[in-house]
C-alpha positions, 0 to 999 in steps of 0.5 A: 427458411432456416435461421441460426442462433448465436451460441450463448455467451459463456459466463466464464469467458465474460467474467474473465474478460471483465476482470482483464479490463478491470485490471488494465483500468485499475493499473491506469487509475493507479498510474494517474493517481501517483502522478497526480499525488506526487507531481501535480496536486497540492499537498492538501489534496493528497488525503482526498486523492487516496479515498477517491482512487480507492473507491474507483478501484473498488467499483472496478472490482465489483464491476468485474464480478468480484465479491466483497470478501475477495477484496478483503471486505468480509465482516465475518472475519473482522474480529480475527483481522483486528487481533492479527492486525494488533499483533502486527502493529505491536511487533512493528512498534516493538521493533521501533523501540529497539531501534530507539534504544540502540544509538547506532540504529537511531539514524533510521529515524533521521529523515530529511523529508520530514522537515521540522513540522510543528505539532499541528502539522505532525497530526495532519500527517500522521492522522489524515495524510498518511492514513487516508492518502497512503495506507487506505489506498495502498491496502485497498489497491495492492492487498485487496483489488489487484490480487483479486483481479489477478486471481487470488480471491480469498486464498493465498496464491503466489502468482497474484500476490507476487504480481501485486507486490511487483506493482506495489514496488513500481508504485514507489518509483516517484517517492523513491527519488527522494529517499536519499534524504533519509540519513540511514539510507544516505549513509548506507547507499548514498554513493550509489547512483540514484537509479540504483537506490530507486531500484533497491527501494522498489524491490524493498517495497515489493518485499514489504508488499508480500509481507503485508499480503501475509497479514491480509490473508492471515487476518482474512481481511484488509483490516489486518494489513491496514493496522500494520501499515498504519503502525509502520508509517504513522508510528515511524513518522511520530518517532522520527519527529520525536528523534529530530526534536530530541537529538 
């Protein structure tokens, strides 16, 4: 009587299969998160949705076999990332300062989506909503987990970076629908159909995703793009609030 044994499963095949499944699940998680955050959940839940989604993405990445360093959580490079991120944040704030100093550029800060928040609401947006609901989630997802699942790992590779940047652009589909409320955007492209403005905004977001990826791989950690992203979003919000309060 003869018996046959199945050939052992190749670790490479199993790892690739897990990565593909984790990538599909990550895209589904992000699609669900952006729908919940922009269409269903109340505003107070936004900074809770971000960390929960980020934790789910990290869990998927670890399940797929990725090491923490592959998704930007290598403590060995924290000092380098902090220096690189600080340089980026200073450059962003310098650009904002130039825009404030040039009267024709101040319309960039005239964003109707901000409304007229008081100081408490401003702190809520700049210190909690944006850092947790936007920056943390987007950097973990689009500069950490997704590029790694697409094959970037700890090194810059154009295909994974561009793939993640493209998904970052799509991530901005729902927010882009309100972009014409920004005075500078409305003055520039206000006559175009909303679909065209939305497409342009998503392409711009994809380009920003590539730039933030450069900071991530230069700093070798997610800490670098987090600092740049935070300076851009929270810093821009504070300056927009100041401009609206001091016309």
